[in-house]
N, CA and C atoms as a LAMMPS dump frame, in Angstrom:
ITEM: TIMESTEP
0
ITEM: NUMBER OF ATOMS
681
ITEM: BOX BOUNDS ff ff ff
-5.0000000000000000e+02 5.0000000000000000e+02
-5.0000000000000000e+02 5.0000000000000000e+02
-5.0000000000000000e+02 5.0000000000000000e+02
ITEM: ATOMS id mol type element x y z
1 1 1 N -262.948 127.285 -162.805
2 1 2 C -261.946 126.744 -163.721
3 1 3 C -262.163 127.325 -165.114
4 2 1 N -261.099 127.84 -165.768
5 2 2 C -261.27 128.465 -167.063
6 2 3 C -261.452 127.412 -168.153
7 3 1 N -261.801 127.883 -169.379
8 3 2 C -262.102 126.967 -170.488
9 3 3 C -260.892 126.146 -170.887
10 4 1 N -259.681 126.749 -170.791
11 4 2 C -258.482 126.007 -171.171
12 4 3 C -258.233 124.862 -170.198
13 5 1 N -258.429 125.126 -168.907
14 5 2 C -258.252 124.077 -167.903
15 5 3 C -259.269 122.96 -168.088
16 6 1 N -260.502 123.331 -168.448
17 6 2 C -261.536 122.329 -168.695
18 6 3 C -261.176 121.466 -169.897
19 7 1 N -260.574 122.096 -170.905
20 7 2 C -260.168 121.344 -172.093
21 7 3 C -259.078 120.34 -171.754
22 8 1 N -258.141 120.759 -170.885
23 8 2 C -257.086 119.848 -170.439
24 8 3 C -257.69 118.614 -169.787
25 9 1 N -258.672 118.846 -168.909
26 9 2 C -259.292 117.738 -168.189
27 9 3 C -260.096 116.852 -169.126
28 10 1 N -260.843 117.477 -170.062
29 10 2 C -261.678 116.714 -170.992
30 10 3 C -260.846 115.821 -171.892
31 11 1 N -259.665 116.282 -172.287
32 11 2 C -258.83 115.519 -173.202
33 11 3 C -257.817 114.644 -172.481
34 12 1 N -257.941 114.561 -171.149
35 12 2 C -257.069 113.704 -170.328
36 12 3 C -255.582 114.035 -170.497
37 13 1 N -255.279 115.322 -170.712
38 13 2 C -253.883 115.715 -170.856
39 13 3 C -253.12 115.59 -169.552
40 14 1 N -253.852 115.543 -168.434
41 14 2 C -253.193 115.404 -167.136
42 14 3 C -252.436 114.086 -167.021
43 15 1 N -252.817 113.112 -167.853
44 15 2 C -252.162 111.808 -167.792
45 15 3 C -250.814 111.8 -168.506
46 16 1 N -250.584 112.783 -169.4
47 16 2 C -249.355 112.755 -170.208
48 16 3 C -248.51 114.012 -170.035
49 17 1 N -248.98 114.98 -169.258
50 17 2 C -248.245 116.233 -169.107
51 17 3 C -248.162 116.633 -167.648
52 18 1 N -247.234 117.52 -167.37
53 18 2 C -247.109 118.07 -166.018
54 18 3 C -248.024 119.285 -165.934
55 19 1 N -249.082 119.166 -165.155
56 19 2 C -250.036 120.255 -164.997
57 19 3 C -249.721 121.005 -163.707
58 20 1 N -249.431 122.286 -163.845
59 20 2 C -249.105 123.112 -162.687
60 20 3 C -250.394 123.6 -162.035
61 21 1 N -250.478 123.435 -160.726
62 21 2 C -251.657 123.876 -159.979
63 21 3 C -251.492 125.293 -159.44
64 22 1 N -250.265 125.662 -159.08
65 22 2 C -250.037 127.022 -158.59
66 22 3 C -248.545 127.324 -158.585
67 23 1 N -248.249 128.614 -158.665
68 23 2 C -246.894 129.134 -158.47
69 23 3 C -246.978 130.232 -157.424
70 24 1 N -246.215 130.078 -156.354
71 24 2 C -246.212 131.064 -155.277
72 24 3 C -244.794 131.56 -155.037
73 25 1 N -244.649 132.863 -154.944
74 25 2 C -243.382 133.464 -154.529
75 25 3 C -243.694 134.315 -153.303
76 26 1 N -243.148 133.899 -152.171
77 26 2 C -243.426 134.557 -150.894
78 26 3 C -242.138 135.109 -150.305
79 27 1 N -242.28 136.107 -149.414
80 27 2 C -241.086 136.585 -148.729
81 27 3 C -240.835 135.739 -147.489
82 28 1 N -239.798 136.078 -146.732
83 28 2 C -239.412 135.231 -145.598
84 28 3 C -240.373 135.301 -144.417
85 29 1 N -241.395 136.154 -144.513
86 29 2 C -242.429 136.192 -143.476
87 29 3 C -243.712 135.505 -143.943
88 30 1 N -243.693 134.97 -145.157
89 30 2 C -244.876 134.297 -145.689
90 30 3 C -245.809 135.206 -146.462
91 31 1 N -245.431 136.48 -146.618
92 31 2 C -246.281 137.404 -147.362
93 31 3 C -246.084 137.244 -148.861
94 32 1 N -247.151 137.483 -149.585
95 32 2 C -247.165 137.268 -151.027
96 32 3 C -246.336 138.316 -151.778
97 33 1 N -245.486 137.826 -152.683
98 33 2 C -244.811 138.679 -153.655
99 33 3 C -245.476 138.502 -155.019
100 34 1 N -245.655 137.237 -155.396
101 34 2 C -246.351 136.915 -156.653
102 34 3 C -247.078 135.588 -156.463
103 35 1 N -248.231 135.452 -157.1
104 35 2 C -248.914 134.162 -157.057
105 35 3 C -249.759 133.983 -158.305
106 36 1 N -249.955 132.734 -158.688
107 36 2 C -250.858 132.393 -159.779
108 36 3 C -251.415 131.004 -159.497
109 37 1 N -252.742 130.919 -159.428
110 37 2 C -253.415 129.646 -159.167
111 37 3 C -254.106 129.16 -160.433
112 38 1 N -253.928 127.87 -160.724
113 38 2 C -254.6 127.25 -161.868
114 38 3 C -255.598 126.197 -161.387
115 39 1 N -256.106 126.368 -160.193
116 39 2 C -257.072 125.459 -159.605
117 39 3 C -258.127 126.272 -158.873
118 40 1 N -259.316 125.717 -158.741
119 40 2 C -260.382 126.382 -158.002
120 40 3 C -260.474 125.888 -156.564
121 41 1 N -259.432 125.218 -156.085
122 41 2 C -259.428 124.75 -154.698
123 41 3 C -259.489 125.917 -153.715
124 42 1 N -258.954 127.046 -154.129
125 42 2 C -258.953 128.24 -153.274
126 42 3 C -259.514 129.401 -154.091
127 43 1 N -260.841 129.501 -154.144
128 43 2 C -261.483 130.438 -155.069
129 43 3 C -261.466 131.898 -154.627
130 44 1 N -261.164 132.164 -153.362
131 44 2 C -261.186 133.543 -152.867
132 44 3 C -259.783 133.967 -152.437
133 45 1 N -259.582 135.286 -152.377
134 45 2 C -258.308 135.825 -151.917
135 45 3 C -258.013 135.37 -150.487
136 46 1 N -259.046 135.36 -149.667
137 46 2 C -258.865 134.957 -148.264
138 46 3 C -258.391 133.511 -148.161
139 47 1 N -259.006 132.615 -148.927
140 47 2 C -258.606 131.199 -148.871
141 47 3 C -257.202 131.002 -149.427
142 48 1 N -256.849 131.786 -150.436
143 48 2 C -255.502 131.703 -150.99
144 48 3 C -254.454 132.155 -149.98
145 49 1 N -254.728 133.262 -149.327
146 49 2 C -253.777 133.785 -148.34
147 49 3 C -253.598 132.814 -147.168
148 50 1 N -254.686 132.173 -146.756
149 50 2 C -254.593 131.184 -145.684
150 50 3 C -253.756 129.995 -146.116
151 51 1 N -253.943 129.554 -147.347
152 51 2 C -253.149 128.449 -147.874
153 51 3 C -251.672 128.834 -147.923
154 52 1 N -251.381 130.037 -148.363
155 52 2 C -249.992 130.499 -148.453
156 52 3 C -249.331 130.547 -147.074
157 53 1 N -250.094 130.921 -146.052
158 53 2 C -249.554 130.906 -144.685
159 53 3 C -249.196 129.492 -144.254
160 54 1 N -250.082 128.554 -144.584
161 54 2 C -249.83 127.159 -144.196
162 54 3 C -248.617 126.599 -144.933
163 55 1 N -248.514 126.936 -146.205
164 55 2 C -247.378 126.451 -147.002
165 55 3 C -246.065 126.998 -146.458
166 56 1 N -246.051 128.282 -146.125
167 56 2 C -244.807 128.89 -145.644
168 56 3 C -244.373 128.322 -144.299
169 57 1 N -245.33 127.867 -143.5
170 57 2 C -245.005 127.332 -142.173
171 57 3 C -244.507 125.891 -142.222
172 58 1 N -244.96 125.127 -143.205
173 58 2 C -244.615 123.697 -143.222
174 58 3 C -243.181 123.434 -143.627
175 59 1 N -242.506 124.437 -144.182
176 59 2 C -241.125 124.208 -144.611
177 59 3 C -240.238 123.838 -143.426
178 60 1 N -240.536 124.402 -142.261
179 60 2 C -239.763 124.048 -141.067
180 60 3 C -240.088 122.627 -140.621
181 61 1 N -241.348 122.232 -140.814
182 61 2 C -241.769 120.873 -140.441
183 61 3 C -241.055 119.827 -141.286
184 62 1 N -240.886 120.148 -142.583
185 62 2 C -240.241 119.199 -143.487
186 62 3 C -238.734 119.397 -143.564
187 63 1 N -238.199 120.279 -142.711
188 63 2 C -236.748 120.522 -142.651
189 63 3 C -236.167 120.869 -144.021
190 64 1 N -236.802 121.802 -144.704
191 64 2 C -236.314 122.254 -146.001
192 64 3 C -235.053 123.074 -145.805
193 65 1 N -233.99 122.666 -146.472
194 65 2 C -232.724 123.359 -146.317
195 65 3 C -232.665 124.579 -147.24
196 66 1 N -232.124 125.668 -146.691
197 66 2 C -232.025 126.897 -147.463
198 66 3 C -231.134 126.701 -148.68
199 67 1 N -231.632 127.152 -149.825
200 67 2 C -230.857 127.078 -151.065
201 67 3 C -231.037 125.8 -151.854
202 68 1 N -231.658 124.772 -151.253
203 68 2 C -231.864 123.5 -151.955
204 68 3 C -233.305 123.368 -152.429
205 69 1 N -233.488 122.629 -153.523
206 69 2 C -234.836 122.321 -153.996
207 69 3 C -235.338 121.068 -153.289
208 70 1 N -236.533 121.154 -152.703
209 70 2 C -237.104 120.017 -151.988
210 70 3 C -238.538 119.781 -152.439
211 71 1 N -238.929 118.503 -152.506
212 71 2 C -240.297 118.136 -152.866
213 71 3 C -240.958 117.444 -151.679
214 72 1 N -242.184 117.86 -151.356
215 72 2 C -242.935 117.211 -150.286
216 72 3 C -244.407 117.183 -150.67
217 73 1 N -245.159 116.342 -149.994
218 73 2 C -246.59 116.224 -150.236
219 73 3 C -247.343 116.987 -149.154
220 74 1 N -248.304 117.808 -149.6
221 74 2 C -249.05 118.625 -148.644
222 74 3 C -250.43 118.947 -149.225
223 75 1 N -251.467 118.614 -148.476
224 75 2 C -252.848 118.902 -148.859
225 75 3 C -253.151 118.462 -150.306
226 76 1 N -252.826 117.214 -150.6
227 76 2 C -253.102 116.602 -151.9
228 76 3 C -252.297 117.194 -153.059
229 77 1 N -251.192 117.854 -152.729
230 77 2 C -250.297 118.389 -153.761
231 77 3 C -248.895 117.84 -153.567
232 78 1 N -248.195 117.662 -154.679
233 78 2 C -246.748 117.575 -154.639
234 78 3 C -246.249 119.007 -154.784
235 79 1 N -245.451 119.457 -153.833
236 79 2 C -244.955 120.835 -153.861
237 79 3 C -243.436 120.803 -153.882
238 80 1 N -242.869 121.497 -154.865
239 80 2 C -241.422 121.664 -154.894
240 80 3 C -241.13 123.098 -154.495
241 81 1 N -240.113 123.274 -153.676
242 81 2 C -239.841 124.62 -153.183
243 81 3 C -238.348 124.881 -153.095
244 82 1 N -238.033 126.157 -153.065
245 82 2 C -236.671 126.602 -152.817
246 82 3 C -236.747 127.783 -151.86
247 83 1 N -236.092 127.645 -150.721
248 83 2 C -236.117 128.686 -149.696
249 83 3 C -234.789 129.426 -149.72
250 84 1 N -234.841 130.723 -149.974
251 84 2 C -233.633 131.535 -149.917
252 84 3 C -233.716 132.444 -148.701
253 85 1 N -232.774 133.321 -148.556
254 85 2 C -232.724 134.177 -147.369
255 85 3 C -233.959 135.074 -147.268
256 86 1 N -234.418 135.625 -148.395
257 86 2 C -235.547 136.551 -148.373
258 86 3 C -236.753 136.066 -149.168
259 87 1 N -236.543 135.085 -150.047
260 87 2 C -237.597 134.683 -150.984
261 87 3 C -237.784 133.175 -150.97
262 88 1 N -239.047 132.75 -151.008
263 88 2 C -239.375 131.326 -151.097
264 88 3 C -240.268 131.104 -152.318
265 89 1 N -239.92 130.092 -153.123
266 89 2 C -240.699 129.767 -154.325
267 89 3 C -241.348 128.406 -154.129
268 90 1 N -242.651 128.317 -154.375
269 90 2 C -243.384 127.065 -154.27
270 90 3 C -244.144 126.827 -155.584
271 91 1 N -243.971 125.647 -156.151
272 91 2 C -244.734 125.268 -157.341
273 91 3 C -245.387 123.921 -157.053
274 92 1 N -246.716 123.845 -157.255
275 92 2 C -247.451 122.636 -156.903
276 92 3 C -248.091 121.944 -158.098
277 93 1 N -248.268 120.632 -157.964
278 93 2 C -248.968 119.806 -158.942
279 93 3 C -249.849 118.833 -158.165
280 94 1 N -250.684 118.083 -158.863
281 94 2 C -251.476 117.053 -158.21
282 94 3 C -250.55 115.999 -157.608
283 95 1 N -250.952 115.435 -156.494
284 95 2 C -250.091 114.456 -155.824
285 95 3 C -249.902 113.183 -156.641
286 96 1 N -250.739 112.965 -157.648
287 96 2 C -250.608 111.778 -158.499
288 96 3 C -249.774 112.02 -159.755
289 97 1 N -249.317 113.264 -159.95
290 97 2 C -248.536 113.591 -161.147
291 97 3 C -247.077 113.19 -160.973
292 98 1 N -246.352 113.287 -162.09
293 98 2 C -244.957 112.873 -162.14
294 98 3 C -244.066 113.93 -161.486
295 99 1 N -243.387 113.556 -160.404
296 99 2 C -242.537 114.498 -159.684
297 99 3 C -241.301 114.892 -160.494
298 100 1 N -240.846 113.999 -161.359
299 100 2 C -239.653 114.301 -162.166
300 100 3 C -239.942 115.454 -163.122
301 101 1 N -241.137 115.432 -163.731
302 101 2 C -241.518 116.519 -164.63
303 101 3 C -241.623 117.835 -163.866
304 102 1 N -242.167 117.761 -162.654
305 102 2 C -242.266 118.962 -161.829
306 102 3 C -240.884 119.506 -161.49
307 103 1 N -239.975 118.631 -161.146
308 103 2 C -238.611 119.035 -160.81
309 103 3 C -237.926 119.686 -162.012
310 104 1 N -238.114 119.112 -163.204
311 104 2 C -237.518 119.674 -164.412
312 104 3 C -238.07 121.063 -164.71
313 105 1 N -239.39 121.208 -164.528
314 105 2 C -239.991 122.514 -164.78
315 105 3 C -239.498 123.542 -163.765
316 106 1 N -239.379 123.133 -162.523
317 106 2 C -238.924 124.058 -161.48
318 106 3 C -237.526 124.585 -161.802
319 107 1 N -236.656 123.69 -162.256
320 107 2 C -235.291 124.097 -162.605
321 107 3 C -235.305 125.071 -163.781
322 108 1 N -236.178 124.827 -164.749
323 108 2 C -236.319 125.743 -165.884
324 108 3 C -236.79 127.109 -165.402
325 109 1 N -237.793 127.115 -164.541
326 109 2 C -238.325 128.369 -164.022
327 109 3 C -237.249 129.14 -163.25
328 110 1 N -236.492 128.426 -162.438
329 110 2 C -235.413 129.061 -161.683
330 110 3 C -234.381 129.699 -162.61
331 111 1 N -233.978 128.951 -163.633
332 111 2 C -232.972 129.451 -164.576
333 111 3 C -233.446 130.723 -165.245
334 112 1 N -234.703 130.712 -165.685
335 112 2 C -235.246 131.903 -166.338
336 112 3 C -235.345 133.063 -165.357
337 113 1 N -235.718 132.766 -164.133
338 113 2 C -235.826 133.809 -163.112
339 113 3 C -234.464 134.443 -162.849
340 114 1 N -233.435 133.611 -162.758
341 114 2 C -232.086 134.117 -162.545
342 114 3 C -231.64 135.003 -163.71
343 115 1 N -232.083 134.667 -164.923
344 115 2 C -231.714 135.467 -166.102
345 115 3 C -232.174 136.91 -165.964
346 116 1 N -233.347 137.099 -165.359
347 116 2 C -233.912 138.439 -165.25
348 116 3 C -233.583 139.126 -163.932
349 117 1 N -233.573 138.383 -162.852
350 117 2 C -233.425 138.972 -161.524
351 117 3 C -231.988 138.892 -161.016
352 118 1 N -231.265 137.848 -161.415
353 118 2 C -229.932 137.598 -160.883
354 118 3 C -229.968 136.431 -159.908
355 119 1 N -228.801 135.891 -159.587
356 119 2 C -228.729 134.705 -158.735
357 119 3 C -229.198 134.981 -157.309
358 120 1 N -228.927 136.178 -156.812
359 120 2 C -229.298 136.517 -155.441
360 120 3 C -230.72 137.063 -155.429
361 121 1 N -231.696 136.2 -155.094
362 121 2 C -233.088 136.608 -155.113
363 121 3 C -233.438 137.349 -153.823
364 122 1 N -233.711 138.617 -153.947
365 122 2 C -234.134 139.397 -152.795
366 122 3 C -235.558 139.913 -153.034
367 123 1 N -236.184 140.3 -151.956
368 123 2 C -237.552 140.816 -152.039
369 123 3 C -237.607 142.052 -152.942
370 124 1 N -236.636 142.941 -152.767
371 124 2 C -236.608 144.172 -153.556
372 124 3 C -236.454 143.876 -155.047
373 125 1 N -235.538 142.952 -155.37
374 125 2 C -235.331 142.599 -156.774
375 125 3 C -236.588 141.991 -157.394
376 126 1 N -237.279 141.174 -156.629
377 126 2 C -238.48 140.534 -157.156
378 126 3 C -239.545 141.566 -157.494
379 127 1 N -239.69 142.574 -156.641
380 127 2 C -240.665 143.633 -156.92
381 127 3 C -240.211 144.495 -158.097
382 128 1 N -238.909 144.759 -158.174
383 128 2 C -238.393 145.561 -159.284
384 128 3 C -238.575 144.873 -160.631
385 129 1 N -238.552 143.534 -160.62
386 129 2 C -238.695 142.757 -161.857
387 129 3 C -240.055 142.061 -161.928
388 130 1 N -241.021 142.627 -161.244
389 130 2 C -242.342 141.982 -161.171
390 130 3 C -242.938 141.761 -162.562
391 131 1 N -242.839 142.747 -163.436
392 131 2 C -243.397 142.603 -164.78
393 131 3 C -242.734 141.463 -165.545
394 132 1 N -241.42 141.306 -165.36
395 132 2 C -240.713 140.201 -166.015
396 132 3 C -241.205 138.855 -165.493
397 133 1 N -241.479 138.781 -164.197
398 133 2 C -241.982 137.542 -163.613
399 133 3 C -243.344 137.187 -164.195
400 134 1 N -244.218 138.195 -164.283
401 134 2 C -245.551 137.969 -164.854
402 134 3 C -245.437 137.47 -166.293
403 135 1 N -244.594 138.122 -167.083
404 135 2 C -244.407 137.717 -168.483
405 135 3 C -243.813 136.314 -168.579
406 136 1 N -242.867 136.018 -167.688
407 136 2 C -242.227 134.709 -167.69
408 136 3 C -243.242 133.604 -167.446
409 137 1 N -244.073 133.765 -166.428
410 137 2 C -245.085 132.753 -166.115
411 137 3 C -246.067 132.612 -167.277
412 138 1 N -246.476 133.743 -167.851
413 138 2 C -247.428 133.699 -168.966
414 138 3 C -246.835 132.993 -170.186
415 139 1 N -245.537 133.173 -170.402
416 139 2 C -244.881 132.513 -171.538
417 139 3 C -244.743 131.012 -171.308
418 140 1 N -244.558 130.621 -170.05
419 140 2 C -244.309 129.207 -169.746
420 140 3 C -245.587 128.398 -169.589
421 141 1 N -246.642 129.021 -169.05
422 141 2 C -247.833 128.261 -168.647
423 141 3 C -249.108 128.913 -169.173
424 142 1 N -250.009 128.097 -169.65
425 142 2 C -251.36 128.542 -170.005
426 142 3 C -252.355 127.574 -169.385
427 143 1 N -253.205 128.092 -168.502
428 143 2 C -254.202 127.25 -167.862
429 143 3 C -253.636 126.097 -167.061
430 144 1 N -252.396 126.241 -166.625
431 144 2 C -251.755 125.184 -165.854
432 144 3 C -250.886 124.26 -166.69
433 145 1 N -251.053 124.305 -168.006
434 145 2 C -250.281 123.431 -168.895
435 145 3 C -248.995 124.13 -169.32
436 146 1 N -247.883 123.434 -169.192
437 146 2 C -246.591 123.986 -169.598
438 146 3 C -246.55 124.068 -171.122
439 147 1 N -246.352 125.282 -171.634
440 147 2 C -246.433 125.515 -173.071
441 147 3 C -245.073 125.599 -173.761
442 148 1 N -244.052 125.997 -173.025
443 148 2 C -242.74 126.194 -173.657
444 148 3 C -241.648 125.889 -172.649
445 149 1 N -240.655 125.116 -173.068
446 149 2 C -239.543 124.789 -172.176
447 149 3 C -238.21 125.205 -172.786
448 150 1 N -238.261 125.916 -173.936
449 150 2 C -237.032 126.37 -174.578
450 150 3 C -236.557 127.647 -173.905
451 151 1 N -235.434 127.558 -173.216
452 151 2 C -234.95 128.68 -172.411
453 151 3 C -234.682 129.921 -173.251
454 152 1 N -233.999 129.746 -174.394
455 152 2 C -233.618 130.903 -175.204
456 152 3 C -234.824 131.599 -175.824
457 153 1 N -235.777 130.823 -176.337
458 153 2 C -236.93 131.424 -177.003
459 153 3 C -237.773 132.226 -176.019
460 154 1 N -237.972 131.695 -174.818
461 154 2 C -238.759 132.401 -173.81
462 154 3 C -238.049 133.684 -173.391
463 155 1 N -236.76 133.592 -173.131
464 155 2 C -235.986 134.765 -172.7
465 155 3 C -236.009 135.859 -173.763
466 156 1 N -235.797 135.473 -175.024
467 156 2 C -235.758 136.46 -176.103
468 156 3 C -237.106 137.134 -176.308
469 157 1 N -238.199 136.376 -176.189
470 157 2 C -239.521 136.973 -176.367
471 157 3 C -239.801 138.018 -175.29
472 158 1 N -239.423 137.7 -174.056
473 158 2 C -239.67 138.645 -172.961
474 158 3 C -238.802 139.888 -173.108
475 159 1 N -237.524 139.711 -173.473
476 159 2 C -236.639 140.853 -173.65
477 159 3 C -237.1 141.723 -174.801
478 160 1 N -237.579 141.099 -175.891
479 160 2 C -238.087 141.881 -177.017
480 160 3 C -239.322 142.669 -176.607
481 161 1 N -240.169 142.043 -175.795
482 161 2 C -241.369 142.739 -175.312
483 161 3 C -240.97 143.921 -174.44
484 162 1 N -239.993 143.707 -173.543
485 162 2 C -239.524 144.784 -172.677
486 162 3 C -238.939 145.93 -173.503
487 163 1 N -238.175 145.579 -174.55
488 163 2 C -237.563 146.6 -175.4
489 163 3 C -238.628 147.426 -176.103
490 164 1 N -239.691 146.749 -176.564
491 164 2 C -240.78 147.456 -177.233
492 164 3 C -241.465 148.428 -176.287
493 165 1 N -241.706 147.978 -175.042
494 165 2 C -242.349 148.836 -174.046
495 165 3 C -241.466 150.046 -173.73
496 166 1 N -240.152 149.808 -173.54
497 166 2 C -239.241 150.9 -173.222
498 166 3 C -239.147 151.898 -174.372
499 167 1 N -239.158 151.382 -175.607
500 167 2 C -239.103 152.257 -176.78
501 167 3 C -240.334 153.136 -176.84
502 168 1 N -241.503 152.545 -176.569
503 168 2 C -242.744 153.309 -176.601
504 168 3 C -242.74 154.381 -175.509
505 169 1 N -242.263 154.014 -174.307
506 169 2 C -242.195 154.989 -173.221
507 169 3 C -241.284 156.15 -173.593
508 170 1 N -240.139 155.814 -174.218
509 170 2 C -239.19 156.842 -174.62
510 170 3 C -239.802 157.784 -175.647
511 171 1 N -240.519 157.202 -176.627
512 171 2 C -241.167 158.018 -177.647
513 171 3 C -242.242 158.902 -177.038
514 172 1 N -243.012 158.347 -176.091
515 172 2 C -244.055 159.129 -175.427
516 172 3 C -243.454 160.28 -174.625
517 173 1 N -242.302 160.005 -173.961
518 173 2 C -241.646 161.056 -173.181
519 173 3 C -241.126 162.17 -174.075
520 174 1 N -240.583 161.766 -175.237
521 174 2 C -240.079 162.76 -176.175
522 174 3 C -241.205 163.632 -176.703
523 175 1 N -242.338 163.001 -177.02
524 175 2 C -243.487 163.763 -177.503
525 175 3 C -243.987 164.715 -176.43
526 176 1 N -244.039 164.194 -175.186
527 176 2 C -244.516 165.01 -174.072
528 176 3 C -243.594 166.19 -173.838
529 177 1 N -242.273 165.931 -173.852
530 177 2 C -241.293 166.986 -173.641
531 177 3 C -241.372 168.021 -174.743
532 178 1 N -241.48 167.558 -175.99
533 178 2 C -241.581 168.473 -177.12
534 178 3 C -242.827 169.321 -177.039
535 179 1 N -243.917 168.713 -176.589
536 179 2 C -245.17 169.443 -176.472
537 179 3 C -245.095 170.527 -175.416
538 180 1 N -244.429 170.203 -174.297
539 180 2 C -244.3 171.183 -173.217
540 180 3 C -243.458 172.373 -173.665
541 181 1 N -242.309 172.095 -174.311
542 181 2 C -241.432 173.168 -174.749
543 181 3 C -242.099 174.02 -175.8
544 182 1 N -242.815 173.353 -176.714
545 182 2 C -243.522 174.091 -177.751
546 182 3 C -244.602 174.967 -177.146
547 183 1 N -245.302 174.422 -176.148
548 183 2 C -246.352 175.192 -175.489
549 183 3 C -245.796 176.391 -174.751
550 184 1 N -244.651 176.228 -174.073
551 184 2 C -244.034 177.333 -173.358
552 184 3 C -243.591 178.43 -174.306
553 185 1 N -243.008 178.008 -175.426
554 185 2 C -242.563 179.008 -176.387
555 185 3 C -243.762 179.759 -176.948
556 186 1 N -244.831 179.022 -177.213
557 186 2 C -246.041 179.665 -177.723
558 186 3 C -246.61 180.647 -176.718
559 187 1 N -246.505 180.297 -175.433
560 187 2 C -247.034 181.183 -174.394
561 187 3 C -246.257 182.499 -174.346
562 188 1 N -244.91 182.392 -174.407
563 188 2 C -244.092 183.597 -174.28
564 188 3 C -244.06 184.421 -175.557
565 189 1 N -244.268 183.786 -176.712
566 189 2 C -244.197 184.511 -177.984
567 189 3 C -245.557 184.815 -178.56
568 190 1 N -246.606 184.215 -177.984
569 190 2 C -247.941 184.428 -178.512
570 190 3 C -248.234 183.578 -179.726
571 191 1 N -247.37 182.587 -180.029
572 191 2 C -247.553 181.729 -181.187
573 191 3 C -248.396 180.516 -180.841
574 192 1 N -249.103 179.981 -181.809
575 192 2 C -249.903 178.783 -181.623
576 192 3 C -249.136 177.568 -182.122
577 193 1 N -249.495 176.381 -181.608
578 193 2 C -248.824 175.154 -182.028
579 193 3 C -249.272 174.688 -183.401
580 194 1 N -250.478 175.051 -183.797
581 194 2 C -250.991 174.642 -185.109
582 194 3 C -250.562 175.68 -186.135
583 195 1 N -249.486 175.412 -186.863
584 195 2 C -248.904 176.366 -187.787
585 195 3 C -248.621 175.725 -189.137
586 196 1 N -248.62 176.566 -190.159
587 196 2 C -248.207 176.113 -191.487
588 196 3 C -246.689 176.097 -191.544
589 197 1 N -246.076 175.421 -192.543
590 197 2 C -244.608 175.412 -192.659
591 197 3 C -244.013 176.815 -192.72
592 198 1 N -244.668 177.718 -193.444
593 198 2 C -244.143 179.083 -193.534
594 198 3 C -244.187 179.782 -192.181
595 199 1 N -245.296 179.557 -191.439
596 199 2 C -245.397 180.161 -190.113
597 199 3 C -244.32 179.63 -189.184
598 200 1 N -244.01 178.335 -189.314
599 200 2 C -242.956 177.745 -188.483
600 200 3 C -241.602 178.364 -188.8
601 201 1 N -241.334 178.633 -190.11
602 201 2 C -240.071 179.26 -190.48
603 201 3 C -239.953 180.653 -189.872
604 202 1 N -241.065 181.399 -189.923
605 202 2 C -241.063 182.728 -189.329
606 202 3 C -240.837 182.644 -187.826
607 203 1 N -241.462 181.628 -187.201
608 203 2 C -241.296 181.449 -185.771
609 203 3 C -239.845 181.164 -185.426
610 204 1 N -239.173 180.35 -186.241
611 204 2 C -237.772 180.043 -186.006
612 204 3 C -236.924 181.302 -186.067
613 205 1 N -237.235 182.179 -187.013
614 205 2 C -236.493 183.438 -187.106
615 205 3 C -236.687 184.274 -185.849
616 206 1 N -237.964 184.353 -185.421
617 206 2 C -238.256 185.108 -184.201
618 206 3 C -237.528 184.497 -183.01
619 207 1 N -237.546 183.158 -182.973
620 207 2 C -236.891 182.452 -181.879
621 207 3 C -235.412 182.778 -181.819
622 208 1 N -234.763 182.73 -182.991
623 208 2 C -233.335 183.039 -183.022
624 208 3 C -233.081 184.474 -182.574
625 209 1 N -234.001 185.359 -182.964
626 209 2 C -233.84 186.753 -182.562
627 209 3 C -233.984 186.949 -181.072
628 210 1 N -234.998 186.298 -180.495
629 210 2 C -235.245 186.424 -179.053
630 210 3 C -234.083 185.89 -178.242
631 211 1 N -233.675 184.64 -178.57
632 211 2 C -232.626 184.006 -177.777
633 211 3 C -231.258 184.608 -178.082
634 212 1 N -231.112 185.116 -179.322
635 212 2 C -229.867 185.817 -179.646
636 212 3 C -229.73 187.068 -178.817
637 213 1 N -230.855 187.784 -178.664
638 213 2 C -230.838 188.99 -177.852
639 213 3 C -230.55 188.687 -176.396
640 214 1 N -231.12 187.613 -175.909
641 214 2 C -230.867 187.214 -174.521
642 214 3 C -229.391 186.901 -174.291
643 215 1 N -228.784 186.21 -175.274
644 215 2 C -227.368 185.855 -175.148
645 215 3 C -226.499 187.104 -175.15
646 216 1 N -226.825 188.065 -176.032
647 216 2 C -226.042 189.295 -176.077
648 216 3 C -226.167 190.065 -174.765
649 217 1 N -227.377 190.111 -174.222
650 217 2 C -227.578 190.789 -172.94
651 217 3 C -226.758 190.142 -171.839
652 218 1 N -226.742 188.794 -171.864
653 218 2 C -225.976 188.064 -170.856
654 218 3 C -224.488 188.345 -170.98
655 219 1 N -223.991 188.386 -172.229
656 219 2 C -222.572 188.679 -172.442
657 219 3 C -222.22 190.078 -171.957
658 220 1 N -223.131 191.049 -172.263
659 220 2 C -222.889 192.419 -171.82
660 220 3 C -222.851 192.516 -170.309
661 221 1 N -223.729 191.799 -169.645
662 221 2 C -223.765 191.8 -168.185
663 221 3 C -222.483 191.215 -167.617
664 222 1 N -222.002 190.145 -168.239
665 222 2 C -220.767 189.521 -167.757
666 222 3 C -219.583 190.437 -167.931
667 223 1 N -219.552 191.154 -169.067
668 223 2 C -218.438 192.075 -169.301
669 223 3 C -218.415 193.169 -168.239
670 224 1 N -219.597 193.717 -167.938
671 224 2 C -219.664 194.752 -166.912
672 224 3 C -219.248 194.237 -165.555
673 225 1 N -219.658 193.004 -165.26
674 225 2 C -219.317 192.401 -163.962
675 225 3 C -217.817 192.222 -163.833
676 226 1 N -217.179 191.755 -164.899
677 226 2 C -215.733 191.515 -164.892
678 226 3 C -214.961 192.822 -164.766
679 227 1 N -215.432 193.836 -165.514
680 227 2 C -214.74 195.123 -165.47
681 227 3 C -214.881 195.754 -164.087
């Protein structure tokens, strides 16, 4: 159990807040798409995977209807779930916690998920938006404690983060592309990349001369071909 979870327990926050024990997103065969545990009940990957298999199988036992949110008690947890055609979402709390708070949080999580993935949750979409899911959970929960329930603020923070990442990737690609082109030109002309402003001006003149000559040669070839 991490220090934040220990602090929650020490300060008896479990009595006044909805503490999330785990969030599981599985495919229709019970295989893991995303998971996050805030309890040490299943300390190993093997124990977690076994638990996920059991959870995915019990939905038929409890007659969970596809597309509806259902709450049931299982292995000392209150678990709320939504089963879709390809994706199943399970969020658990202690069996003694308030189910209404869990239901409210689940609806918030669903709404935010739909904002990023779309209403039709498919396995492919979930993997394509995996980073958004990770960010969403991190924004909503810390150590099992729900930290933010404002839909707009959470959505905007994640989108701003995504925009920053995309901008950085774009800048890195531009630098990489510029470096490659500069290196190629240096290879063919014998010029180095480390140049003074005057050397760069001279290089530009040479460049115009080289490519100008190539264009003239191409035009001459076309004229001969046409004639």
